[in-house]
C-alpha positions in Angstrom: 139.3 64.6 45.7 136.2 63.3 46.7 135.7 65.7 49.4 135.8 69.0 46.5 134.0 67.0 43.8 131.3 65.7 46.5 130.7 69.0 48.2 130.9 71.1 44.9 128.0 68.7 43.5 125.9 68.8 46.4 125.8 72.1 46.6 125.3 72.7 43.0 122.7 70.4 43.2 121.0 72.8 45.5 121.5 75.6 42.8 120.4 74.1 39.2 118.0 71.6 40.2 114.9 71.4 38.6 111.4 70.3 38.9 110.7 70.0 35.1 113.8 67.4 34.5 112.6 65.6 37.7 109.3 65.6 36.5 110.3 63.5 33.2 110.8 60.7 35.7 107.3 61.3 37.3 109.3 63.0 40.5 107.4 65.7 42.0 110.3 67.9 43.6 110.1 71.7 44.0 113.5 72.1 42.4 116.2 74.5 43.4 117.9 78.1 43.5 117.2 78.5 39.8 113.4 77.2 40.3 112.6 79.9 43.0 113.4 77.0 46.0 116.0 79.1 47.7 115.8 76.9 50.7 117.0 73.9 48.9 120.4 75.5 48.5 120.5 76.0 52.4 119.5 72.1 53.0 122.5 71.3 50.7 125.0 73.3 52.5 123.9 72.2 55.7 124.4 68.1 54.2 127.4 69.1 53.3 128.6 70.9 56.9 127.0 68.1 58.8 128.9 65.5 56.9 132.5 67.1 57.5 131.1 67.7 61.2 130.6 63.4 61.3 133.6 62.8 59.6 136.1 65.2 61.6 134.6 63.9 65.1 134.3 60.2 63.9 138.1 60.4 62.7 138.9 62.0 66.2 137.7 59.8 68.1 138.8 56.9 66.6 142.4 58.7 66.5 142.4 59.2 70.1 141.5 55.0 70.5 144.1 54.3 68.2 147.1 56.9 69.9 145.9 55.1 73.3 147.0 52.1 72.8 150.0 51.1 73.8 152.6 50.7 70.6 150.2 52.2 68.4 151.3 55.7 69.0 150.4 58.3 66.0 153.6 60.6 66.3 157.1 59.6 65.7 159.5 59.5 68.4 161.9 62.9 69.0 165.0 61.1 68.0 163.1 60.1 64.2 161.7 63.4 63.7 165.2 64.7 64.1 166.3 62.2 61.8 163.6 62.2 59.0 161.0 59.6 58.9 161.8 58.1 55.7 165.0 57.6 57.2 164.0 56.5 60.7 161.1 54.1 59.6 162.7 52.9 56.0 166.3 53.8 55.8 165.7 56.0 52.6 166.9 59.7 52.0 164.9 62.1 50.3 167.2 64.8 49.8 170.9 65.0 48.2 172.4 66.8 51.0 171.2 66.3 54.8 173.2 67.2 57.5 172.9 65.1 60.5 173.2 66.7 64.1 176.0 65.3 66.1 173.4 64.0 68.7 172.2 61.6 65.8 173.6 58.2 64.7 173.0 56.7 61.5 174.8 53.5 61.0 177.3 54.0 63.6 178.2 57.8 62.4 178.1 60.5 64.5 178.2 64.1 64.0 178.8 63.2 60.3 177.3 65.2 56.8 175.8 62.9 54.4 175.9 63.8 50.7 173.7 61.2 48.1 174.8 61.8 44.5 172.4 60.6 41.8 173.4 58.9 38.4 
């Protein structure tokens, strides 16, 4: 939500910025694409791209650091993925009908199929 709105606003600012409007506040700017200052649109696009790159790189570094700490793995175990994260982590089911693999256990039941009914 913020990414799309922020990026769109940033790029459209480079397109619609007008020197006459900024002059009402006493500011002198060359304007944007409409005022034939075409490079401003490129500046705004470069700003958005550099923001994406900065966010991606720092998020990647933070997630790798978290993943390297024992007990803070980012990925669930293979068993939890097969069983379903909702059931493995919170003991809840999302779907009405969930077949279980024969190698998985849920409350002591092996190789069973659980059907939930909503009233």
